[in-house]
C-alpha positions in Angstrom: 7.3 -16.0 -9.0 8.4 -12.2 -7.3 6.8 -11.2 -4.3 9.9 -9.7 -2.7 8.4 -6.3 -2.7 5.8 -6.9 -0.7 4.8 -8.5 2.3 2.1 -11.5 1.6 -1.2 -10.8 3.7 -1.8 -12.6 6.5 -5.6 -12.6 6.0 -7.2 -13.1 2.7 -11.2 -12.2 2.8 -13.2 -14.1 -0.1 -16.6 -12.0 -0.9 -18.8 -12.6 -3.8 -18.6 -9.6 -6.1 -22.1 -9.5 -6.7 -22.9 -8.3 -3.4 -22.6 -4.8 -3.1 -23.2 -4.6 0.8 -20.3 -6.8 1.6 -17.9 -4.9 -0.6 -18.8 -1.9 1.2 -18.4 -3.3 4.6 -15.1 -5.0 3.5 -13.5 -1.2 3.3 -13.8 -1.4 6.8 -12.6 -4.5 7.8 -9.1 -5.6 8.7 -8.4 -8.2 6.1 -4.9 -7.1 4.1 -6.4 -8.6 0.9 -9.7 -8.7 -0.2 -10.5 -11.4 -2.9 -13.6 -10.4 -5.3 -15.3 -13.8 -6.3 -16.6 -14.1 -9.5 -16.9 -18.0 -9.4 -18.4 -20.4 -6.8 -20.1 -17.4 -5.0 -21.6 -16.0 -7.6 -25.1 -17.3 -9.4 -24.7 -18.0 -13.1 -27.2 -15.2 -13.7 -25.5 -12.6 -11.9 -21.8 -13.4 -13.0 -21.8 -10.7 -16.1 -22.6 -8.2 -13.4 -20.2 -9.4 -10.6 -17.4 -8.8 -13.3 -18.5 -5.2 -13.8 -19.3 -4.5 -10.0 -15.4 -6.5 -9.0 -13.7 -4.1 -12.0 -15.5 -1.2 -10.6 -14.8 -2.0 -6.9 -10.9 -2.3 -7.3 -10.9 1.1 -9.3 -12.4 2.4 -6.1 -10.0 0.4 -4.2 -9.9 -0.7 -0.6 -7.8 1.7 1.2 -4.0 0.1 2.3 -5.6 -3.5 1.2 -4.5 -5.5 -1.4 -7.0 -6.5 -4.1 -7.8 -9.3 -5.9 -10.5 -10.9 -8.5 -10.9 -14.8 -8.9 -12.2 -15.6 -12.0 -14.5 -18.4 -13.4 -12.1 -21.6 -14.3 -11.0 -22.6 -17.7 -14.0 -24.6 -18.5 -16.5 -22.1 -17.7 -18.1 -19.9 -20.3 -17.2 -16.9 -18.5 -13.8 -17.5 -18.2 -12.4 -15.6 -21.3 -14.4 -12.3 -20.6 -13.1 -12.5 -16.9 -9.4 -12.5 -17.6 -9.9 -9.7 -20.3 -11.7 -7.5 -18.0 -9.6 -8.7 -15.0 -6.1 -7.8 -16.4 -6.3 -3.8 -17.1 -8.2 -3.6 -14.1 -6.7 -1.6 -10.7 -6.9 -5.2 -9.1 -3.4 -6.0 -7.7 -3.5 -9.9 -8.7 -5.7 -12.4 -10.5 -6.7 -15.5 -9.1 -7.6 -18.4 -11.1 -9.2 -21.5 -9.9 -8.1 -25.1 -10.0 -5.2 -24.6 -11.9 -3.9 -27.9 -13.1 -0.9 -26.9 -15.6 1.7 -24.6 -16.0 0.3 -23.8 -19.5 -2.9 -22.5 -18.0 -1.1 -20.4 -15.9 1.2 -18.9 -18.5 -1.8 -17.9 -20.7 -3.8 -16.1 -18.1 -0.5 -14.6 -17.2 0.3 -13.5 -20.3 -2.6 -11.0 -20.0 -0.5 -8.9 -18.3 -2.1 -9.3 -14.2 0.2 -10.9 -11.3 -1.7 -14.4 -10.9 -2.3 -16.5 -7.9 -3.2 -20.1 -8.6 -5.7 -22.1 -6.8 -4.0 -25.6 -6.5 -7.4 -27.5 -5.5 -7.0 -31.2 -7.3 -4.4 -33.6 -7.3 -3.3 -33.0 -10.9 -2.7 -29.4 -9.6 -0.8 -30.7 -6.6 1.9 -32.8 -8.8 2.0 -29.7 -11.4 2.6 -27.2 -8.7 6.1 -26.6 -9.1 5.6 -26.2 -12.4 2.5 -23.6 -12.1 5.2 -21.9 -9.2 7.4 -21.2 -11.8 5.8 -19.8 -14.7 6.6 -16.3 -15.0 3.9 -14.0 -13.3 2.4 -16.3 -11.3 3.4 -14.7 -7.7 1.6 -17.3 -5.2 -0.1 -20.2 -4.7 -3.5 -20.7 -2.7 -4.3 -24.1 -1.3 -8.2 -24.7 -2.3 -8.9 -27.2 0.7 -12.7 -27.9 0.1 -11.7 -29.5 -3.9 -8.7 -31.2 -2.5 -10.7 -33.0 -0.1 -13.5 -34.1 -2.4 -11.2 -34.4 -5.2 -9.0 -36.9 -3.2 -12.0 -38.7 -1.5 -11.2 -37.5 1.9 -14.1 -36.7 4.2 -15.4 -32.9 4.1 -15.0 -32.5 7.9 -11.7 -34.3 8.5 -9.3 -31.8 9.0 -6.1 -31.6 7.8 -4.8 -35.1 7.9 -6.0 -36.4 4.4 -4.7 -33.5 3.0 -1.1 -33.0 4.8 0.9 -33.9 1.8 -0.9 -31.9 -0.3 -1.0 -28.8 1.7 3.0 -29.6 2.0 3.4 -30.0 -1.4 1.7 -26.5 -2.3 4.2 -24.7 0.0 7.1 -26.6 -1.1 6.4 -25.5 -4.8 5.6 -22.1 -3.7 8.8 -21.7 -2.2 10.9 -23.3 -4.9 9.0 -20.6 -7.4 10.2 -17.7 -4.8 6.6 -16.6 -3.9 3.6 -16.7 -1.3 1.7 -19.8 0.0 -1.7 -18.8 1.3 -3.4 -21.7 3.1 -7.1 -22.6 2.2 -10.4 -21.6 4.0 -11.6 -23.0 7.3 -15.4 -23.6 6.8 -16.7 -23.9 10.3 -17.6 -20.0 10.8 -18.7 -20.2 14.7 -15.5 -22.2 15.3 -12.9 -19.8 17.0 -11.1 -22.4 18.6 -11.1 -25.0 15.6 -10.0 -21.9 13.4 -7.1 -20.8 15.6 -5.8 -24.4 15.8 -6.6 -24.5 11.7 -4.3 -21.5 11.6 -1.9 -22.5 13.6 -1.4 -25.9 11.6 -0.7 -23.8 8.5 1.9 -21.3 9.9 3.7 -24.9 11.2 3.3 -26.0 7.4 5.3 -22.8 6.3 2.0 -20.9 4.6 2.1 -17.2 4.8 -1.4 -16.5 5.7 -4.8 -17.6 5.4 -8.0 -17.5 3.1 -11.1 -16.3 5.0 -15.0 -16.5 4.0 -16.7 -14.6 6.9 -15.5 -11.3 8.6 -15.3 -13.2 12.1 -12.1 -15.0 10.9 -10.0 -12.1 10.1 -8.6 -11.4 14.2 -8.0 -15.1 14.9 -6.4 -15.7 11.8 -4.1 -12.4 11.9 -2.8 -13.4 15.3 -2.2 -16.8 14.0 0.4 -15.6 11.1 1.8 -12.6 13.1 4.5 -13.0 15.4 3.9 -12.9 19.2 5.2 -10.5 21.2 7.3 -13.5 22.4 8.6 -14.0 19.1 9.5 -10.4 18.5 11.6 -10.3 21.7 13.5 -13.3 21.0 14.0 -12.1 17.4 15.2 -8.3 18.4 17.7 -10.1 20.7 19.4 -12.6 18.5 19.6 -9.6 16.2 21.6 -7.4 18.7 23.5 -10.6 20.0 24.8 -11.3 16.4 28.4 -10.3 15.1 29.0 -12.5 12.3 29.2 -16.0 11.4 28.5 -19.1 13.6 28.3 -18.3 17.4 26.9 -19.4 20.4 24.1 -17.7 21.7 21.4 -18.8 24.3 22.8 -21.9 24.2 22.4 -22.6 20.7 24.6 -21.9 17.7 23.2 -19.3 15.4 24.6 -17.6 11.8 23.3 -15.6 9.3 20.9 -17.6 8.1 19.2 -17.3 12.1 19.4 -13.5 11.8 17.9 -13.5 8.4 14.9 -15.5 9.7 14.5 -13.2 12.7 14.6 -9.8 10.6 12.2 -11.5 8.5 9.7 -12.3 11.5 10.4 -8.7 12.5 8.8 -7.3 8.9 5.8 -9.2 9.8 4.9 -7.4 12.5 
């Protein structure tokens, strides 16, 4: 993977490509990436129309926001048509659901569009390092709802039962050199719960959060962006560093810590 030229999105909003009103509204929202969905949120009879709408919406663009299109899975009849339509489109990324093998990731990546692979099953978690290593795969997305379902974890059990899987996704993404995006939070009216979920994701090392409603954007953006305290500390550390290992505010720092501080400031 290689995403060095782009900052990972702190907020990635999924919306059904069959919903013209939602697409238009998204152009005025603060999400850093818009993910036009052709899969779960679109009824079977609307699949073809949604595909056409997604390609057209990507061509029109969403201002400074990144644009991705999630295709249907490899076991769906629309998968091939989806990939063929998205590959030459103006979308920045092609999102593939339920990726369980490096072979699938490689087949989709061969179409020429950078791929974000969703890891949603035990097989996907175990294969995540190989998936992340495929040329053209530029990030992994945790599919928390399907992970809970396929692991037999209660849907309302929080993150405890999928903690190992989430950490494995981050580890695989980092080993491959790409992004790791945290899964969605289903309780649309639970702002406090969302903030806690985002904080837990950031502590695991995720770059940002995938979202399913506009009212989640601001909370996730704050959680995955540096606080004023963190910014001030990073600036002070960089200013104080003179090279090599040295004492700084009662602790030892070295070049690695300076690089971490600069990376944090780049996320402002």
